[in-house]
N, C-alpha and C positions, 0 to 999 in steps of 0.2 A: 562544545559550543557554549558560549557564555549565556547567562540568564537573560541579559539584555537582548542578545540576538534571538533567543527563543521567543521572548516577549514580542519582539519586532515581527517575527513570522506570524504569530497569532494575531497581532493587531492588523497586519497587512491583509489577513483573511477575514477581518472583521469578527474575530472571536474574542470572547471575554477571557481574561487571563486567570487561570486557576492553577493550583498546585498540581492537580491531576493532569491537566493538559500540558503543563511544562514538563512533568516527569515522562509522560507518554511520548511527547515530541522528542525529548532527549534520547529515550530508549530506541525509537525508530532511527534516529540519526546515528546512533552508535552501532546498530546491528547491520550486518551486510545484506541480509535477505529479508524476505517477507515475514510478517508476524501475524499470529492469530489472536483472537480474544483470549484464548486459553493461555497463550504465552504471556499476555499482559496480566492475567489473573495470577499466574505463578510468580511473576516479577513484583507485582504491586499488591501485596496482601492488605495494605492499609486502605485500599479502595474497594468498594463492593462491586459486584458484577454489573449492576445497572449503571453505575457511574462510569465504568470502563466502556460499556456498550454505548452510552450516550457520547462519550468522548470520541470513540471511533466514528460514530455517525456524524458528529459535528465536523470531524476532519474530512470525512468523505464528502459531505455536502458543501464544504468550503473550498475543496480543491487541494487539500494538503495530502490526502491519501487516495489511492485507487484500490478497488477490490480485485483480487486475483482469484478466479474460480479454480477449483481443482476437483479431481474425481472423487474425493472423500465426502464432498458436500460441506466441509468446514472451510469457511471463507478465510483467506489470508489477505493481508493488506501491504501495499508497498507505497513508498513516498512518491508523490507527484513531482513534476518539474515546475519551473516557474511559468510554464505555458498553460498551466491548469488554473481554472477559476470555478466559482460555483456554477456558472452557466455552461462551461465547456471543459471537459476532460480530454486531453490529447495523449493517448497511450498507444502509439503505433510501434511498440517494441515487443520482443519475444520474452517470455518467462521461461526459466529453466528450472526443472525439478530434479534434484539428485535422487536416484533410486537407492542410494546407500544411506545417506543421512537424512533424507526427506526435506532438506532445505529448498526453498523456492526463492529465486532471485530474479530481478529484472536485468535483462541484457539490453540496456538502453541503446547500445550501438548497433544492435541487430534489428532491422526493420521488418515488420510483418509484411509478407508478400501481398500484392494487390489482389483483392478478392472481388470477383464479379458474381452477380446474382441475376436470375431471370428478370425480364421486364415486369414491372409492377411491384417488385420487392424493394424494400428500403433497409439498408444496413445502418444500425445504430452504433455498432461497435464490433470489433473483432478481437478475440482473445486467442493467443497461441501459446501453448505450453509444450516445451520440448523436454523429454525425459532422457536421462543419461547419468553419468557419474561426474560430479563437480571436480574442480581442480584440487580441492582439499582432500577429497576421498580417493582420487586417482593416485 
């Protein structure tokens, strides 16, 4: 993606344009699956840990990324769609974790089944992770 397109994405989410944000955005767009802060730290040694953490948080807060929980406790992040904004994240899709390579990816075309809870409960979000072997490892 061109630098102008990356800048346009940041501007549309009301984020200041920095080299770090441009680099991280491009990295997410180039990768197939979810990324962790550790992945960013390994890729971008020119930026310190705090700068990358703040970049991830600004992307989360602005609706560029969504957090994908997993059993290890290490957060991973996936790109949001155009339907997300700072006020509303819409992620009604399944996440797939490969038991072989460990990659987590969004299966956007697979919708999370409707979940019901008892009266008096309020659902803020549903996260569904399916484990198995990805197409690359199979």
